[in-house]
C-alpha positions as CSV (number, residue, x, y, z in Angstrom):
1,X,20.2,-1.9,26.9
2,X,17.9,0.1,29.2
3,X,18.9,3.6,28.0
4,X,17.3,4.9,24.8
5,X,17.2,7.9,22.7
6,X,13.5,7.3,22.3
7,X,11.1,5.2,23.8
8,X,7.7,4.2,21.8
9,X,4.7,3.1,24.0
10,X,2.7,1.2,21.6
11,X,3.6,-0.9,18.5
12,X,0.5,0.1,16.1
13,X,0.9,2.0,13.2
14,X,2.0,5.2,14.5
15,X,4.4,3.8,16.9
16,X,6.1,1.4,14.4
17,X,6.3,4.2,11.6
18,X,8.1,6.4,14.3
19,X,10.4,3.5,15.2
20,X,11.2,3.2,11.4
21,X,11.7,6.6,10.9
22,X,13.9,7.3,13.7
23,X,16.0,4.2,13.4
24,X,16.9,5.6,9.6
25,X,18.3,8.5,11.5
26,X,20.4,6.2,13.8
27,X,18.8,6.8,16.8
28,X,18.4,4.1,19.6
29,X,14.8,3.4,19.7
30,X,12.7,0.6,21.6
31,X,9.3,0.0,21.2
32,X,7.1,-1.7,23.7
33,X,4.1,-3.4,22.5
34,X,1.7,-5.8,24.9
35,X,0.9,-8.4,22.2
36,X,3.0,-10.4,19.7
37,X,3.1,-10.1,16.1
38,X,1.0,-10.7,14.3
39,X,-2.3,-9.9,15.6
40,X,-5.7,-8.5,14.5
41,X,-6.7,-5.1,15.8
42,X,-10.3,-3.3,15.7
43,X,-10.1,-1.3,12.7
44,X,-11.8,-0.3,9.4
45,X,-8.5,-1.3,7.3
46,X,-9.0,1.4,4.5
47,X,-6.0,3.4,4.1
48,X,-6.0,6.6,2.1
49,X,-3.5,6.7,-0.6
50,X,-2.0,9.9,0.6
51,X,0.4,7.6,2.8
52,X,2.1,5.9,0.1
53,X,5.1,8.2,-1.1
54,X,6.0,8.3,2.6
55,X,5.7,4.5,3.3
56,X,7.9,4.1,-0.1
57,X,10.5,6.7,1.5
58,X,10.7,4.5,4.6
59,X,11.3,1.3,2.6
60,X,8.0,-0.6,3.1
61,X,6.8,-2.5,0.1
62,X,3.3,-3.0,0.5
63,X,1.6,-6.4,-0.9
64,X,-0.4,-6.5,-3.6
65,X,-4.0,-5.7,-2.5
66,X,-7.4,-3.8,-3.7
67,X,-7.5,-0.2,-5.0
68,X,-10.4,1.5,-3.6
69,X,-11.8,4.3,-5.5
70,X,-15.9,4.4,-4.9
71,X,-17.6,5.1,-1.7
72,X,-21.4,3.9,-1.2
73,X,-23.2,5.6,1.9
74,X,-26.7,4.0,3.0
75,X,-29.2,5.1,5.6
76,X,-31.3,2.5,8.0
77,X,-34.0,2.7,5.5
78,X,-32.0,2.0,2.4
79,X,-31.5,5.3,0.9
80,X,-28.2,5.3,-0.9
81,X,-25.5,7.8,-1.8
82,X,-22.7,7.0,-4.1
83,X,-19.3,8.8,-4.9
84,X,-16.1,8.6,-6.5
85,X,-12.9,8.6,-4.1
86,X,-10.7,11.4,-5.7
87,X,-7.2,10.5,-3.8
88,X,-8.8,6.6,-3.2
89,X,-7.0,4.3,-1.1
90,X,-6.5,0.4,-0.7
91,X,-7.5,-2.2,1.8
92,X,-5.0,-3.7,4.3
93,X,-5.7,-5.7,7.2
94,X,-3.8,-4.7,10.7
95,X,-2.7,-8.1,11.0
96,X,-0.3,-7.8,7.7
97,X,0.4,-3.8,7.7
98,X,1.4,-4.0,11.6
99,X,3.4,-7.2,11.2
100,X,5.1,-5.6,7.9
101,X,6.3,-2.5,9.5
102,X,7.2,-4.5,12.8
103,X,9.7,-6.4,10.5
104,X,10.9,-3.4,9.0
105,X,11.4,-1.9,12.1
106,X,13.5,-5.1,13.6
107,X,15.4,-5.1,10.4
108,X,16.9,-1.6,11.2
109,X,18.0,-2.4,14.4
110,X,14.7,-1.4,16.4
111,X,14.3,-3.1,19.8
112,X,10.8,-4.5,20.2
113,X,9.8,-5.5,23.9
114,X,6.5,-7.4,23.9
115,X,5.8,-6.2,27.4
116,X,2.8,-3.6,28.9
117,X,4.1,-0.3,30.0
118,X,2.7,0.4,33.4
119,X,4.5,4.3,34.3
120,X,5.8,7.0,32.4
121,X,7.6,10.0,34.6
122,X,9.5,12.8,33.8
123,X,12.1,14.4,35.5
124,X,15.3,16.4,34.9
125,X,14.7,16.4,31.1
126,X,14.6,12.6,31.1
127,X,11.9,10.0,31.1
128,X,11.7,6.8,33.1
129,X,9.5,4.1,31.8
130,X,8.2,1.2,34.0
131,X,6.7,-2.1,33.2
132,X,5.0,-4.9,35.1
133,X,7.8,-6.8,36.6
134,X,8.9,-3.4,38.1
135,X,12.1,-2.8,35.6
136,X,12.4,0.6,34.3
137,X,14.0,2.0,31.1
138,X,15.2,5.5,30.5
139,X,15.0,8.0,27.7
140,X,15.1,11.5,26.5
141,X,12.1,11.3,24.6
142,X,8.8,9.0,24.8
143,X,6.1,8.8,22.0
144,X,2.8,7.7,23.2
145,X,1.2,5.4,20.6
146,X,-0.8,3.0,22.7
147,X,-4.3,3.7,21.0
148,X,-7.5,5.1,21.6
149,X,-7.6,4.5,25.4
150,X,-5.3,2.9,28.2
151,X,-4.4,2.9,31.8
152,X,-1.6,5.3,31.0
153,X,-4.4,8.2,30.3
154,X,-5.6,7.6,33.8
155,X,-2.2,7.8,35.4
156,X,-1.5,11.1,33.1
157,X,-4.5,12.4,34.2
158,X,-5.7,13.2,30.9
159,X,-8.8,15.2,30.3
160,X,-10.8,13.1,28.1
161,X,-10.4,10.1,30.3
162,X,-12.7,11.5,32.9
163,X,-15.6,11.7,30.3
164,X,-17.9,9.1,29.8
165,X,-17.4,7.2,26.8
166,X,-20.6,5.6,25.1
167,X,-18.9,3.7,22.0
168,X,-18.5,0.3,21.4
169,X,-16.4,-0.9,17.9
170,X,-16.9,-4.5,16.9
171,X,-15.2,-6.2,14.0
172,X,-14.8,-9.2,12.1
173,X,-13.7,-10.6,8.8
174,X,-16.0,-12.2,6.1
175,X,-15.9,-14.3,3.1
176,X,-18.3,-12.8,0.1
177,X,-16.7,-12.8,-3.3
178,X,-19.1,-11.0,-4.6
179,X,-18.6,-7.9,-2.9
180,X,-16.9,-5.1,-5.2
181,X,-13.0,-5.2,-4.7
182,X,-13.1,-1.3,-5.5
183,X,-15.7,-0.2,-2.9
184,X,-15.7,1.2,1.0
185,X,-19.5,1.1,2.0
186,X,-20.6,2.9,4.9
187,X,-24.2,1.5,6.3
188,X,-26.2,3.5,9.2
189,X,-28.4,1.6,11.6
190,X,-30.0,2.6,15.1
191,X,-27.3,3.8,17.1
192,X,-24.2,3.3,14.9
193,X,-22.9,2.7,11.3
194,X,-20.5,0.0,9.8
195,X,-18.0,0.0,7.3
196,X,-17.4,-2.8,4.7
197,X,-14.3,-3.0,2.2
198,X,-12.1,-6.0,1.0
199,X,-8.6,-6.5,2.7
200,X,-5.4,-7.8,0.9
201,X,-6.4,-11.3,1.5
202,X,-9.9,-11.0,-0.3
203,X,-11.9,-11.2,2.9
204,X,-14.3,-8.4,3.6
205,X,-13.4,-6.3,7.0
206,X,-16.7,-5.4,8.9
207,X,-16.1,-3.0,11.6
208,X,-19.0,-1.1,13.0
209,X,-19.4,1.3,15.9
210,X,-22.5,1.4,18.0
211,X,-23.7,3.3,21.3
212,X,-23.9,1.1,24.4
213,X,-27.3,2.3,24.7
214,X,-28.4,0.9,21.6
215,X,-26.4,-2.5,21.9
216,X,-27.6,-3.2,25.5
217,X,-31.1,-3.8,24.3
218,X,-29.8,-7.1,22.8
219,X,-28.3,-10.2,24.7
220,X,-25.1,-10.4,22.6
221,X,-23.4,-9.6,19.0
222,X,-25.5,-12.3,17.1
223,X,-28.9,-10.6,18.6
224,X,-27.8,-7.2,17.8
225,X,-26.5,-8.1,14.1
226,X,-29.8,-10.1,13.5
227,X,-32.3,-7.7,15.0
228,X,-30.7,-4.3,14.5
229,X,-27.7,-4.1,12.0
230,X,-29.9,-6.5,9.5
231,X,-32.6,-3.8,9.5
232,X,-30.4,-1.9,7.0
233,X,-31.3,-3.8,3.8
234,X,-27.5,-3.5,2.6
235,X,-26.3,-4.9,5.7
236,X,-29.0,-7.7,6.0
237,X,-28.3,-9.0,2.8
238,X,-24.4,-8.8,3.7
239,X,-24.8,-10.5,7.0
240,X,-27.2,-13.4,5.4
241,X,-25.0,-13.9,2.1
242,X,-21.5,-13.6,3.9
243,X,-19.7,-16.4,6.0
244,X,-18.0,-14.7,8.9
245,X,-13.9,-16.2,9.0
246,X,-13.0,-15.2,12.6
247,X,-14.5,-17.7,15.4
248,X,-15.7,-14.6,17.6
249,X,-15.6,-10.8,16.2
250,X,-13.1,-8.6,17.9
251,X,-14.6,-6.0,20.3
252,X,-13.2,-2.8,21.8
253,X,-15.0,-0.7,24.5
254,X,-14.9,2.8,26.0
255,X,-13.8,4.6,22.8
256,X,-13.6,8.2,23.1
257,X,-14.1,11.1,20.7
258,X,-13.2,13.8,22.9
259,X,-10.5,16.2,22.4
260,X,-7.2,15.3,23.5
261,X,-3.8,17.0,23.6
262,X,-0.5,16.2,21.3
263,X,1.6,16.4,24.1
264,X,1.4,15.6,27.5
265,X,3.5,15.9,30.6
266,X,6.4,16.0,27.6
267,X,5.1,13.0,26.3
268,X,4.5,13.4,22.5
269,X,1.2,11.6,21.1
270,X,0.5,10.2,18.0
271,X,-2.1,8.2,16.3
272,X,-5.3,8.0,18.2
273,X,-3.6,8.4,21.3
274,X,-3.5,12.2,19.9
275,X,-6.8,12.4,18.5
276,X,-9.4,9.8,17.2
277,X,-11.3,10.5,13.9
278,X,-14.6,9.1,13.6
279,X,-14.4,6.1,11.5
280,X,-17.1,6.9,8.8
281,X,-14.2,9.6,7.7
282,X,-11.8,6.5,6.5
283,X,-8.6,8.5,7.2
284,X,-7.6,7.4,10.8
285,X,-4.6,5.0,9.4
286,X,-3.5,7.7,7.3
287,X,-3.6,10.2,10.1
288,X,-1.4,7.9,12.4
289,X,1.2,7.4,10.1
290,X,1.3,10.7,9.1
291,X,1.2,12.0,12.7
292,X,4.1,9.9,13.5
293,X,6.3,11.2,10.7
294,X,5.8,15.0,12.3
295,X,6.7,13.5,15.9
296,X,9.9,11.8,14.3
297,X,10.9,14.9,12.1
298,X,10.7,17.1,15.4
299,X,12.5,14.6,17.5
300,X,15.3,14.5,14.6
301,X,15.3,18.3,14.5
302,X,15.9,18.6,18.3
303,X,18.7,16.5,18.2
304,X,20.1,17.8,14.8
305,X,20.3,21.3,16.2
306,X,22.1,20.7,19.2
307,X,19.3,20.1,21.9
308,X,17.2,23.0,21.2
309,X,14.5,24.1,23.9
310,X,12.4,20.9,24.4
311,X,9.2,23.3,25.1
312,X,9.7,25.0,21.7
313,X,9.8,21.4,20.1
314,X,6.5,20.6,21.9
315,X,4.8,23.9,20.7
316,X,6.0,23.1,17.3
317,X,4.7,19.7,17.6
318,X,1.2,20.8,18.5
319,X,0.9,23.5,16.0
320,X,1.8,21.0,13.1
321,X,-0.6,18.5,14.7
322,X,-3.3,21.0,14.8
323,X,-2.7,22.3,11.3
324,X,-2.8,18.7,9.7
325,X,-5.6,17.0,11.8
326,X,-7.7,19.5,13.6
327,X,-10.2,20.3,11.0
328,X,-10.3,16.7,10.2
329,X,-11.6,15.7,13.4
330,X,-13.8,18.3,13.6
331,X,-15.7,17.8,10.4
332,X,-16.0,13.9,11.5
333,X,-17.5,15.1,14.7
334,X,-20.1,17.0,12.6
335,X,-20.8,14.4,9.9
336,X,-21.2,11.9,12.4
337,X,-23.5,14.0,14.6
338,X,-25.8,14.2,11.0
339,X,-25.5,10.6,10.3
340,X,-26.9,9.5,13.8
341,X,-29.9,11.7,13.9
342,X,-32.8,10.2,11.4
343,X,-34.1,13.6,10.4
344,X,-30.8,15.3,9.7
345,X,-29.4,12.3,7.8
346,X,-32.4,11.9,5.6
347,X,-32.5,15.7,5.0
348,X,-28.7,15.7,4.2
349,X,-28.8,12.6,1.8
350,X,-31.4,14.7,-0.2
351,X,-29.3,17.4,-0.6
352,X,-25.8,15.6,-1.2
353,X,-27.7,13.5,-4.0
354,X,-27.9,16.6,-5.8
355,X,-24.8,18.3,-5.2
356,X,-21.6,16.2,-6.1
357,X,-19.3,19.5,-5.3
358,X,-20.3,19.3,-1.7
359,X,-19.7,15.5,-1.6
360,X,-16.5,15.8,-3.3
361,X,-15.8,18.9,-0.7
362,X,-16.4,16.6,2.2
363,X,-14.4,13.8,1.2
364,X,-11.6,16.5,0.8
365,X,-12.2,17.9,3.9
366,X,-11.9,14.4,5.8
367,X,-8.6,13.5,4.2
368,X,-4.9,15.2,3.9
369,X,-2.9,15.7,0.8
370,X,-0.3,13.4,-0.4
371,X,2.6,13.2,2.4
372,X,5.7,15.0,0.9
373,X,9.0,13.4,1.8
374,X,12.6,15.0,1.5
């Protein structure tokens, strides 16, 4: 079948969640994902509990994993802040989570192509989606869920793609049995910061974000870990005690935190494709899932209401997206700016250490409410 109600470009959390939701409403859905499942992705792998009711609504049974309800934040010189996470979350690797969603989508009848999309065009109220072989597929709607940055962004001439993106992310799993099961730790170092938390396998995920300027002074990842990251005493002890479980760390470059539009050329953007929150906020995975819900409900309303005006649907989606996520993204930008400025971060840590109310407010402002389902 070459024609679909909805084509979803990208088979990560947002894309697969949208596929599941729309298949439950009996639409013909295709997902295009460039890599076969399962596979690892660069990600913090901490998921806010706000998504659990919605995942249950979609019929997704999560595996047994670790419940995370405490946060630790440290600066390069060792100054530390601890706090409870009011809503809490759980640790789940993308290797397991994406594969779980993929199996659910396939079980509902979604068609998943392991192919890369090279072009998306819109004309006469329909889309044409092209792949590398030259073959084209058509659909009434396209959801863009292809991640932080892709070649399609250049083709679509998205504004953010014209700006410099100085960020590099690195991720690997480690074995360290003594790492607390219920903790997510965020540790600062020169030019970046990294997060540590346990996944469902018991492995500790270490994912960090760093500027190219800081990273390029060292020859490779091992050198950067030893000479820069290990200056933070918490990270130095972790790297000394832990055993890496990957043959090589995963990396992703040119990560952009610039503002993006939730709708481009009539394509409904979800997850990181619509807007990327700074990893220190720990809410990116939940936002991806929630954005897929909003997009799916908007498309369903369009079909159910007898093909209402597409532009109205797009406006409504943008309004809902901004309402749900704009404040979190703004807050993430402010917090990262403070964390990466040594003078400001030390001053802020001194204030926060004596202000539990402010700490709780910051945590709340970077997370959402429990996602309601009907």
